[in-house]
Backbone bond lengths (Angstrom), bond angles and torsions (degrees), N, CA, C in turn:
res aa  C-N    CA-C-N  psi(-1)  N-CA   C-N-CA  omega(-1)  CA-C   N-CA-C  phi
1 V - - - 1.463 - - 1.529 108.95 -
2 R 1.290 115.54 129.80 1.447 119.81 179.41 1.525 111.25 -75.00
3 S 1.315 116.43 159.11 1.471 120.66 -179.18 1.527 110.04 -75.08
4 A 1.338 114.48 151.97 1.464 120.20 -179.37 1.522 110.11 -82.95
5 A 1.307 115.40 152.76 1.459 120.99 176.93 1.528 110.15 -73.76
6 E 1.312 116.17 151.21 1.466 122.50 175.85 1.525 108.05 -103.06
7 I 1.335 115.68 121.59 1.467 121.25 -175.87 1.522 109.25 -118.19
8 S 1.315 116.05 133.21 1.462 121.38 178.08 1.529 109.57 -135.16
9 W 1.351 115.07 157.24 1.464 121.98 -179.37 1.522 108.55 -127.28
10 H 1.327 115.50 146.89 1.461 117.35 177.51 1.529 110.75 -160.42
11 F 1.340 113.61 148.53 1.464 123.31 169.59 1.521 106.56 -102.99
12 G 1.302 117.40 108.14 1.453 119.58 -175.47 1.516 110.11 62.17
13 N 1.336 116.67 -121.43 1.469 121.39 178.52 1.519 112.51 -96.75
14 N 1.323 117.43 4.85 1.461 121.59 -176.60 1.531 110.26 -101.32
15 N 1.313 116.03 115.98 1.468 121.12 175.65 1.516 110.10 -78.14
16 I 1.301 116.29 147.75 1.461 121.05 176.26 1.521 108.59 -125.15
17 G 1.333 114.90 151.28 1.456 120.46 -178.35 1.513 112.25 -68.95
18 A 1.321 115.16 149.24 1.467 120.60 -177.77 1.521 109.92 -139.18
19 M 1.327 115.12 161.27 1.460 121.76 173.27 1.531 107.96 -103.97
20 T 1.334 116.77 123.30 1.471 121.36 -176.12 1.518 110.22 -119.30
21 E 1.341 115.83 132.95 1.456 122.35 178.51 1.537 108.92 -122.25
22 T 1.327 115.78 134.66 1.468 121.62 179.81 1.515 109.45 -120.28
23 E 1.339 116.30 134.69 1.463 121.49 -178.82 1.540 108.98 -134.17
24 V 1.332 114.70 130.36 1.466 120.32 177.96 1.525 108.81 -87.96
25 L 1.329 114.93 123.42 1.461 120.87 -177.68 1.533 109.85 -101.46
26 S 1.305 115.42 -174.96 1.460 120.24 178.23 1.528 110.75 -68.01
27 E 1.328 115.10 158.89 1.456 122.87 179.15 1.523 112.92 60.19
28 G 1.345 116.21 24.72 1.460 120.05 175.46 1.513 115.62 77.37
29 L 1.340 117.46 8.78 1.465 119.82 178.54 1.526 110.51 -76.11
30 V 1.320 115.84 149.55 1.464 121.25 -179.76 1.529 108.74 -123.63
31 S 1.337 115.62 129.03 1.467 121.75 178.17 1.526 108.96 -105.19
32 T 1.309 116.89 130.50 1.468 121.94 178.23 1.523 109.20 -121.05
33 R 1.319 115.63 130.33 1.461 121.77 179.93 1.523 108.64 -125.73
34 S 1.311 117.41 131.66 1.463 121.95 -179.01 1.522 109.40 -130.88
35 S 1.323 116.05 140.27 1.472 121.08 179.38 1.522 109.42 -141.23
36 V 1.327 115.34 153.12 1.466 121.70 178.94 1.520 109.16 -129.23
37 H 1.312 115.53 148.53 1.460 122.63 176.73 1.528 107.98 -125.59
38 F 1.319 115.92 129.95 1.466 119.60 -178.21 1.519 109.14 -155.05
39 L 1.339 115.22 161.98 1.461 121.48 178.04 1.521 108.02 -82.83
40 S 1.329 116.52 112.13 1.470 120.36 -172.84 1.525 112.40 -60.44
41 S 1.359 117.42 -30.90 1.464 119.17 -178.51 1.522 112.15 -65.51
42 L 1.341 117.57 -24.77 1.467 120.77 179.89 1.525 112.04 -76.86
43 Y 1.334 117.14 -21.91 1.468 120.79 -176.49 1.525 112.35 -123.16
44 A 1.323 116.27 19.58 1.463 119.80 -177.96 1.524 110.42 -59.01
45 G 1.334 115.95 134.16 1.451 121.43 178.81 1.520 114.90 84.64
46 Q 1.348 118.55 -5.51 1.455 121.62 -179.69 1.530 110.77 -96.52
47 N 1.337 114.98 163.42 1.465 121.54 178.25 1.524 110.07 -95.99
48 L 1.315 116.01 130.60 1.458 122.81 175.89 1.528 107.88 -105.00
49 T 1.330 116.16 125.40 1.464 121.03 -175.61 1.514 110.95 -117.69
50 C 1.337 115.41 133.28 1.462 122.83 174.40 1.534 107.28 -106.49
51 T 1.341 115.26 126.25 1.468 121.10 -178.42 1.521 110.10 -116.33
52 V 1.340 116.95 129.97 1.467 122.84 -179.68 1.526 108.66 -114.55
53 R 1.326 114.84 126.58 1.472 121.26 176.55 1.532 109.07 -120.44
54 H 1.360 115.47 135.17 1.458 120.69 -179.74 1.526 108.12 -157.89
55 P 1.345 116.62 145.71 1.480 118.97 -179.04 1.525 113.32 -56.35
56 S 1.332 117.45 -26.58 1.464 119.44 -178.88 1.528 112.77 -77.07
57 L 1.322 116.82 -10.58 1.457 120.95 -178.61 1.528 110.13 -98.19
58 E 1.316 117.02 132.81 1.458 120.01 177.29 1.528 110.89 -68.19
59 T 1.304 116.50 -40.60 1.472 122.18 176.14 1.523 108.34 -134.18
60 P 1.330 117.83 151.70 1.471 120.20 178.55 1.527 111.42 -58.69
61 E 1.303 115.55 144.60 1.462 120.91 175.93 1.524 109.71 -99.80
62 E 1.322 115.43 141.35 1.453 120.47 -177.94 1.524 110.66 -128.24
63 R 1.318 113.89 147.80 1.457 121.04 172.37 1.537 106.32 -133.67
64 T 1.322 116.51 133.72 1.470 121.51 -175.53 1.523 110.55 -125.44
65 I 1.332 115.35 137.01 1.466 121.31 173.10 1.525 108.65 -127.45
66 N 1.311 116.32 154.26 1.459 121.61 178.19 1.523 109.82 -100.57
67 I 1.312 116.01 130.14 1.470 120.70 178.78 1.528 107.75 -79.99
68 P 1.327 118.73 120.81 1.467 120.72 -176.18 1.526 112.01 -66.66
69 V 1.313 114.31 152.15 1.466 120.73 177.73 1.519 108.88 -85.70
70 H 1.321 116.60 122.55 1.458 121.65 178.92 1.528 109.51 -101.98
71 K 1.304 114.80 153.04 1.454 120.64 175.33 1.529 108.94 -66.89
72 P 1.335 118.67 127.99 1.470 119.79 -178.91 1.525 111.16 -65.21
73 P 1.321 118.00 151.41 1.465 120.63 178.38 1.528 110.97 -59.91
74 Q 1.335 115.59 141.34 1.457 121.98 177.76 1.529 108.07 -106.90
75 L 1.337 116.10 112.47 1.463 121.54 -176.18 1.520 109.14 -119.91
76 S 1.328 116.43 132.63 1.467 120.98 179.17 1.518 109.77 -146.97
77 V 1.342 115.97 152.77 1.461 121.54 178.21 1.524 109.34 -132.96
78 A 1.329 115.60 151.60 1.455 122.23 177.97 1.521 108.00 -152.93
79 V 1.331 115.98 158.86 1.462 120.64 179.04 1.517 108.78 -143.43
80 A 1.336 116.63 141.53 1.460 121.71 -179.40 1.519 108.90 -160.27
81 R 1.329 114.67 159.40 1.456 119.93 175.67 1.517 109.29 -77.94
82 Q 1.328 116.65 138.08 1.455 121.01 177.91 1.524 110.65 -76.10
83 Q 1.317 115.93 143.05 1.447 120.24 177.29 1.525 110.44 -70.91
84 D 1.314 114.38 140.38 1.468 121.46 177.88 1.523 111.84 57.89
85 S 1.320 116.47 33.43 1.463 120.58 179.21 1.527 109.24 -154.17
86 P 1.328 117.55 142.82 1.471 119.74 176.49 1.535 112.54 -76.46
87 L 1.341 117.17 -9.91 1.459 120.72 -177.28 1.527 111.44 -85.27
88 W 1.331 114.59 153.77 1.454 122.31 175.15 1.525 108.94 -103.89
89 L 1.346 115.89 157.82 1.458 121.34 -176.85 1.525 109.97 -128.17
90 A 1.336 115.59 122.29 1.464 122.05 172.40 1.527 108.08 -102.76
91 V 1.341 116.49 135.03 1.462 122.16 -175.81 1.522 109.41 -125.91
92 C 1.329 115.49 130.09 1.465 122.40 175.38 1.524 107.36 -118.73
93 D 1.340 116.67 113.32 1.461 122.15 -177.92 1.524 110.01 -105.49
94 L 1.338 115.49 138.10 1.462 121.55 179.82 1.518 109.86 -135.04
95 E 1.324 115.71 133.72 1.461 122.59 171.29 1.519 107.86 -126.78
96 E 1.329 117.18 121.99 1.457 120.58 -178.03 1.524 110.29 -149.55
97 E 1.311 114.89 160.58 1.454 120.92 175.47 1.523 109.03 -87.17
98 G 1.327 116.24 138.71 1.454 120.56 -178.94 1.512 110.92 101.39
99 A 1.319 114.86 -171.80 1.464 120.95 -178.20 1.522 109.22 -127.30
100 G 1.343 114.80 -175.81 1.466 119.04 177.86 1.509 112.98 79.29
101 T 1.342 117.28 44.26 1.459 121.67 -178.74 1.526 110.76 -61.76
102 N 1.336 115.33 133.80 1.462 121.27 179.74 1.523 108.57 -128.03
103 L 1.336 116.29 95.13 1.457 123.13 -179.92 1.509 110.14 -118.05
104 A 1.335 116.69 146.35 1.467 120.00 178.85 1.527 108.81 -157.14
105 W 1.337 115.81 148.77 1.460 122.06 173.30 1.522 109.60 -91.07
106 V 1.309 116.49 142.37 1.468 121.91 169.95 1.521 106.24 -98.04
107 L 1.322 116.42 104.25 1.461 122.13 -173.40 1.517 110.98 -106.43
108 P 1.337 117.48 148.69 1.468 120.15 174.31 1.515 110.57 -62.42
109 E 1.307 115.32 157.50 1.462 120.61 -179.23 1.524 110.17 -61.82
110 N 1.315 115.64 138.38 1.468 123.80 178.68 1.539 112.42 64.39
111 A 1.328 117.16 22.42 1.463 119.62 178.25 1.525 109.95 -71.83
112 S 1.333 115.51 137.64 1.462 120.82 178.94 1.518 108.96 -101.48
113 G 1.307 116.54 155.50 1.455 120.69 179.45 1.515 110.87 148.00
114 E 1.327 115.04 -179.66 1.462 121.65 -176.78 1.530 109.50 -125.50
115 T 1.341 116.70 127.79 1.461 122.64 -179.19 1.523 109.53 -112.42
116 S 1.350 116.26 140.11 1.461 120.54 176.79 1.525 109.21 -144.91
117 L 1.344 116.28 151.11 1.461 122.66 -178.67 1.521 109.27 -128.71
118 L 1.337 115.71 129.55 1.456 122.46 176.40 1.521 108.18 -123.21
119 S 1.341 117.16 127.24 1.462 121.54 -177.35 1.522 109.79 -135.63
120 Q 1.343 116.23 138.32 1.455 121.32 176.29 1.525 109.39 -146.71
121 S 1.336 115.11 149.70 1.457 121.26 -176.49 1.524 110.76 -116.87
122 E 1.322 114.49 140.68 1.454 121.98 173.85 1.525 107.13 -128.93
123 G 1.340 115.63 104.50 1.458 119.43 -174.00 1.510 110.22 67.90
124 H 1.321 117.36 -124.12 1.459 121.12 179.68 1.522 111.99 -100.79
125 V 1.343 117.03 9.19 1.467 121.73 -178.79 1.526 109.39 -107.30
126 T 1.322 115.76 132.21 1.462 122.33 178.81 1.520 109.59 -111.88
127 N 1.339 115.86 130.67 1.458 122.31 174.57 1.522 108.34 -113.31
128 A 1.325 115.31 128.16 1.465 120.12 -178.30 1.525 109.22 -131.27
129 R 1.319 115.78 145.90 1.468 121.94 176.38 1.528 108.90 -133.01
130 L 1.323 114.95 120.33 1.468 122.15 176.86 1.518 107.80 -107.57
131 T 1.334 116.71 123.72 1.458 120.36 -177.72 1.529 110.46 -117.82
132 Y 1.334 113.71 158.20 1.470 120.11 178.82 1.525 107.61 -145.38
133 R 1.333 116.34 116.34 1.458 122.53 178.05 1.526 108.76 -99.91
134 F 1.335 115.30 132.09 1.466 118.05 -173.88 1.528 110.10 -153.71
135 P 1.338 117.44 156.16 1.462 120.54 172.52 1.525 109.66 -77.17
136 L 1.324 117.05 139.36 1.465 121.14 -175.46 1.522 111.67 -59.39
137 A 1.317 117.76 -38.39 1.466 120.58 -176.24 1.527 112.50 -60.15
138 A 1.346 117.39 -25.06 1.458 120.33 -177.16 1.522 112.70 -73.87
139 L 1.353 117.45 -28.73 1.470 120.39 -173.53 1.524 113.20 -131.20
140 E 1.291 119.00 12.50 1.461 121.40 -174.84 1.526 111.34 -57.70
141 G 1.345 115.37 126.57 1.455 120.91 178.91 1.513 115.35 80.20
142 R 1.331 118.60 3.40 1.465 121.23 -176.78 1.534 110.32 -106.42
143 D 1.336 115.17 167.13 1.464 121.29 179.32 1.527 110.71 -92.14
144 L 1.328 114.85 141.86 1.461 121.67 176.61 1.525 107.07 -123.78
145 T 1.351 117.10 124.25 1.463 122.22 -172.72 1.521 110.75 -117.70
146 C 1.341 115.24 134.58 1.451 122.58 173.32 1.522 108.18 -105.25
147 V 1.341 116.84 131.33 1.464 122.16 -176.37 1.523 109.46 -116.46
148 H 1.334 115.45 130.54 1.466 122.31 175.08 1.513 107.69 -112.51
149 R 1.330 116.62 116.10 1.466 121.31 -179.99 1.524 109.15 -93.55
150 L 1.342 114.98 118.87 1.461 120.83 -175.82 1.519 112.89 -90.22
151 G 1.317 117.77 -17.26 1.462 121.50 -175.33 1.507 111.02 110.02
152 E 1.330 115.68 161.34 1.455 122.35 -179.64 1.526 111.29 56.12
153 G 1.335 116.66 31.94 1.460 120.70 178.86 1.512 115.33 76.64
154 V 1.334 118.22 5.07 1.466 122.38 -179.01 1.523 109.12 -90.31
155 T 1.332 116.43 130.24 1.460 121.54 178.95 1.527 110.35 -131.19
156 E 1.320 114.73 154.26 1.461 122.35 174.63 1.517 107.50 -126.92
157 K 1.350 116.86 136.72 1.456 120.60 -174.33 1.524 110.56 -129.01
158 R 1.321 114.44 148.74 1.455 122.27 170.70 1.530 107.53 -135.55
159 T 1.329 115.91 136.56 1.463 120.96 -175.91 1.521 110.07 -124.85
160 V 1.319 115.71 139.32 1.457 121.83 175.72 1.527 107.50 -129.07
161 Q 1.322 115.87 142.31 1.469 119.98 179.67 1.523 109.98 -95.32
162 I 1.313 115.56 130.24 1.460 120.86 177.25 1.528 108.04 -73.65
163 P 1.325 118.48 129.65 1.470 119.68 -177.43 1.525 112.28 -58.95
164 K 1.332 114.31 150.31 1.470 120.82 174.24 1.526 106.73 -118.31
165 Y 1.309 116.08 116.56 1.453 121.14 -174.49 1.522 111.23 -100.89
166 Y 1.338 114.82 151.03 1.453 119.77 -179.23 1.532 109.14 -157.06
167 I 1.322 115.91 158.71 1.455 123.76 168.29 1.517 106.57 -118.04
168 S 1.327 116.36 114.59 1.465 119.83 -174.76 1.526 112.85 -83.09
169 S 1.335 117.00 -30.62 1.461 118.15 -179.30 1.519 110.61 -161.47
170 V 1.324 114.61 153.53 1.460 122.63 172.08 1.526 106.59 -127.80
171 R 1.341 116.21 119.28 1.462 120.34 -176.00 1.522 110.96 -119.22
172 V 1.316 114.80 145.73 1.458 121.04 175.05 1.523 107.08 -94.32
173 L 1.321 117.80 115.82 1.462 121.65 -173.09 1.521 113.23 -76.28
174 N 1.299 118.82 -24.27 1.454 119.01 179.61 1.525 111.94 -91.22
175 R 1.317 115.86 21.44 1.464 121.67 170.39 1.520 107.23 -131.90
176 T 1.327 117.39 146.77 1.458 120.53 -175.99 1.515 112.56 -85.03
177 T 1.309 118.22 -18.09 1.462 121.21 -179.05 1.519 109.52 -92.78
178 P 1.362 117.81 115.82 1.478 119.16 -179.70 1.511 111.31 -70.84
179 L 1.326 115.01 146.85 1.458 120.20 176.88 1.519 109.90 -80.70
180 Q 1.298 116.13 155.54 1.467 121.34 -179.12 1.524 110.43 -67.60
181 S 1.378 116.66 138.87 1.466 120.93 177.18 1.508 109.84 -70.50
182 R 1.312 115.30 143.33 1.455 121.35 179.65 1.516 109.75 -127.20
183 Y 1.333 117.65 147.45 1.460 122.76 174.79 1.517 109.09 -125.47
184 G 1.294 116.43 161.28 1.458 121.13 176.51 1.505 110.84 109.29
185 H 1.328 114.25 -173.16 1.464 120.71 -175.67 1.528 111.66 -105.06
186 Q 1.337 117.28 5.56 1.454 118.77 -179.70 1.525 110.17 -72.63
187 T 1.343 115.93 153.14 1.456 121.69 175.74 1.518 109.03 -78.24
188 N 1.350 116.78 125.28 1.459 121.52 -179.87 1.522 109.89 -97.11
189 T 1.325 117.16 135.35 1.461 122.68 -179.28 1.521 109.02 -118.05
190 Y 1.338 116.14 129.11 1.450 121.73 178.64 1.525 108.48 -123.73
191 R 1.332 115.61 138.82 1.463 120.06 -179.83 1.514 108.97 -111.80
192 V 1.321 115.77 126.95 1.452 121.84 -178.84 1.526 108.04 -121.13
193 S 1.333 117.27 130.83 1.461 121.86 179.07 1.516 110.30 -89.85
194 V 1.306 116.78 137.01 1.465 122.05 176.82 1.524 108.29 -124.04
195 Q 1.336 115.62 161.97 1.451 119.99 -178.70 1.525 111.34 -70.13
196 Q 1.296 113.81 145.14 1.456 119.18 -179.08 1.535 110.26 -68.27
197 N 1.317 115.76 144.06 1.468 123.80 177.09 1.535 112.69 65.34
198 Q 1.306 118.16 17.67 1.461 120.42 176.48 1.523 109.51 -88.89
199 H 1.345 116.25 126.02 1.460 120.60 -176.29 1.528 110.47 -89.36
200 N 1.325 113.92 139.27 1.477 121.67 177.39 1.526 113.12 49.13
201 P 1.304 116.97 55.89 1.475 118.43 178.44 1.532 109.79 -66.72
202 K 1.317 115.74 145.61 1.473 121.20 179.93 1.524 109.60 -112.02
203 I 1.319 114.68 125.82 1.464 121.13 177.55 1.522 107.30 -118.29
204 L 1.316 115.76 121.50 1.458 121.60 -178.04 1.525 110.14 -98.58
205 L 1.309 115.29 129.67 1.459 120.76 -179.28 1.525 109.70 -119.47
206 R 1.310 116.61 144.70 1.464 122.20 173.73 1.526 108.89 -121.46
207 V 1.324 114.32 122.86 1.462 120.76 178.95 1.525 108.07 -105.37
208 E 1.323 117.43 126.03 1.453 122.40 179.54 1.524 109.94 -112.35
209 G 1.318 115.74 130.45 1.465 121.50 -179.22 1.523 108.96 161.44
210 N 1.314 116.18 -168.47 1.471 119.94 -179.17 1.519 113.18 -120.16
211 V 1.339 116.92 17.49 1.461 120.60 178.62 1.530 108.95 -73.08
212 P 1.354 118.83 124.46 1.470 120.06 -177.71 1.526 113.25 -69.33
213 E 1.323 117.05 -30.83 1.456 120.84 -179.36 1.530 108.83 -140.58
214 F 1.320 115.83 141.23 1.462 120.03 177.03 1.523 108.67 -157.60
215 N 1.315 115.86 165.01 1.459 122.38 178.16 1.524 109.27 -123.86
216 L 1.330 115.55 136.11 1.457 121.58 173.89 1.523 108.50 -112.37
217 D 1.318 115.89 131.56 1.457 121.57 -179.51 1.522 107.73 -111.30
218 C 1.325 116.97 107.16 1.463 122.17 179.69 1.525 109.22 -109.14
219 R 1.319 116.51 127.32 1.464 121.27 -177.88 1.528 109.97 -127.76
220 R 1.278 114.14 152.74 1.466 120.71 178.95 1.526 108.38 -102.42
221 W 1.336 113.04 129.14 1.459 118.90 -179.39 1.536 107.58 -119.63
222 C 1.293 114.97 137.12 1.475 120.82 179.05 1.520 108.15 -110.46
223 F 1.325 115.53 132.81 1.459 119.82 -178.80 1.535 107.71 -122.52
224 D 1.321 114.90 133.48 1.467 120.30 176.93 1.521 109.43 -80.27
225 K 1.332 116.37 138.21 1.448 119.03 177.52 1.517 109.97 -76.62
């Protein structure tokens, strides 16, 4: 039986591990097959060389291929309130070459909500959208992270902060004394005196804060002397 060939792979001066299979054929011939697996994005644009050494060869034989440069994955996240719904929507969009999209949300413990993934391919490009619908109170002021796992332990992350809304103060503009600022989710009640027998009195209020929408409930109360 003849000796098997020795096959090695390397990028420049860096050797990489390979899987080698040897098979004994008829008439004492030996077949050697070697293959390598690697993440193409890590070696894009570099030359991969296969070197064969065997006693029958005066000098080692080499074959070289160039690893093509691929467009890097495009990952983005956004969050907004849904129209005509009390729920908020977080969106993680991914565009990458190849298939096998692996997207996931990193959610706080016991977080409630609904997650869905939509993926479609056009040629060699895959577009994926991972969504998460949730009530604002569950994640207000916290970070929400989308993770894209590329393989070989490589991950890409994008984080978006869920807005934290507040009303810092409510002031009556037709009075010179400002009302005390209040925080929290409790309902605040303010009493304003108006002149007796005055028709259609106008009370101007100024709300300070970053809440995009809110409701003020103003009621008239009559007290007997």
